[in-house]
C-alpha positions in Angstrom: -14.4 -0.1 13.1 -13.6 1.0 9.3 -13.8 0.2 6.5 -13.0 0.2 2.3 -15.2 -1.0 -0.1 -14.6 -0.6 -4.2 -16.5 0.2 -6.7 -15.4 0.0 -10.6 -17.1 0.4 -13.8 -16.9 2.0 -16.9 -19.3 5.3 -17.6 -20.6 6.5 -21.2 -20.0 10.6 -22.2 -22.6 12.4 -20.3 -23.7 9.7 -18.1 -24.7 9.2 -14.9 -24.8 5.8 -12.5 -25.5 5.8 -8.9 -23.6 3.6 -6.3 -26.9 2.3 -4.1 -25.6 3.6 -0.2 -28.9 4.0 1.5 -29.9 2.0 4.4 -33.6 2.1 6.7 -32.2 3.3 9.2 -29.0 5.2 8.4 -26.2 4.3 10.8 -24.0 3.5 8.1 -22.5 6.3 6.4 -19.2 6.5 3.8 -16.2 8.9 3.5 -14.5 9.2 -0.2 -10.9 8.4 0.2 -9.6 7.0 -3.4 -10.9 8.8 -7.3 -9.7 7.0 -10.0 -10.2 7.4 -13.3 -8.4 5.4 -16.4 -8.9 6.3 -20.5 -10.7 2.8 -22.0 -7.8 3.2 -24.6 -5.0 5.1 -23.0 -3.0 6.5 -26.0 -5.0 6.3 -29.1 -8.1 9.4 -28.4 -8.2 12.4 -28.1 -9.7 13.2 -24.8 -10.2 15.3 -21.7 -12.9 14.1 -19.1 -14.9 15.7 -16.5 -15.6 13.2 -13.8 -17.7 13.6 -10.5 -19.5 12.5 -7.4 -22.7 13.9 -6.2 -25.1 13.6 -3.7 -27.9 13.4 -5.9 -29.2 13.6 -8.8 -28.7 15.8 -11.2 -31.0 16.3 -13.7 -29.8 18.1 -17.0 -26.1 17.9 -18.4 -24.9 21.5 -18.3 -22.4 21.3 -15.8 -20.7 17.7 -16.4 -17.7 19.6 -17.4 -17.9 22.5 -15.0 -16.5 21.6 -12.5 -18.2 24.3 -8.8 -16.0 23.7 -5.9 -19.2 26.0 -4.5 -21.4 23.6 -5.0 -22.3 21.9 -1.3 -23.4 18.8 -3.3 -20.3 17.2 -5.0 -17.8 15.0 -2.7 -15.4 14.3 -5.1 -14.5 15.2 -9.1 -11.6 14.2 -10.9 -10.1 15.6 -14.5 -7.7 13.4 -16.7 -6.7 14.3 -19.9 -4.9 13.3 -22.6 -3.2 13.4 -27.1 -2.5 10.2 -29.3 0.1 11.8 -30.7 2.0 12.0 -27.3 0.9 10.4 -24.3 1.5 11.7 -21.6 -2.1 11.8 -19.3 -2.7 14.4 -17.1 -4.9 13.0 -14.6 -6.2 15.2 -11.4 -8.2 14.2 -8.3 -10.2 15.5 -5.4 -12.0 14.1 -2.9 -13.3 16.5 0.0 -12.4 12.9 2.5 -14.3 14.9 5.7 -17.3 15.2 4.8 -19.8 12.0 6.0 -22.8 10.9 3.2 -25.1 7.9 4.4 -27.2 7.8 1.6 -27.3 7.8 -2.4 -24.0 9.0 -4.6 -24.1 10.8 -8.6 -20.9 9.4 -10.3 -21.7 11.8 -13.8 -18.6 11.8 -16.2 -18.6 13.9 -19.8 -15.4 13.6 -22.7 -16.1 17.1 -23.5 -13.5 17.2 -26.7 -15.7 14.0 -27.8 -17.5 11.3 -26.7 -16.2 8.7 -25.0 -16.8 6.5 -21.7 -14.3 6.3 -19.0 -12.9 3.6 -16.8 -14.3 5.3 -12.9 -13.2 3.6 -10.0 -14.2 5.0 -5.7 -12.9 3.8 -2.5 -15.3 4.4 -0.2 -14.6 3.9 3.5 -17.0 3.0 5.4 -17.8 3.2 9.4 -20.7 3.2 11.8 -21.9 6.7 12.9 -23.9 7.3 16.3 -27.4 8.7 16.6 -25.5 12.4 16.8 -23.4 12.1 13.3 -26.3 10.1 11.9 -28.8 13.1 12.3 -26.4 15.6 10.5 -25.7 13.3 7.8 -29.1 12.6 7.0 -29.7 16.7 7.8 -27.1 17.2 5.3 -28.5 15.5 2.6 -31.7 16.9 3.5 -30.5 20.3 2.6 -28.4 19.0 -0.6 -31.3 17.8 -1.9 -33.7 20.8 -1.3 -31.9 23.7 -2.8 -31.5 21.3 -6.2 
């Protein structure tokens, strides 16, 4: 039986946060079910945010404001844009919900037009992996780590 767990927080511009999910035996897997972002000051700031979730830690910030769906370590991405004159935020979020992982994930953020932080909310479906699923998830993680 699966259950939903959630994480929320505020992440700084050009920040990275680690969500610790790994276990000793790797039999617990996760899928991203929901990703949401919200400005820390809705309607006040001119903002253009890019938030991404990866299966591996990124070592530089040059990619933070570029979303690349061909990156096999990318699990989800969200984009939020608003201006302070006409508060009408544009929000898009995409998660690759068929991707199962059993290791830590890394949340990155960039405010493309400024330096504001952003709030985020992530819902993960927690699932029990059998030996074959565990092996596949672990091998994907190893392969992704060696390609970075």
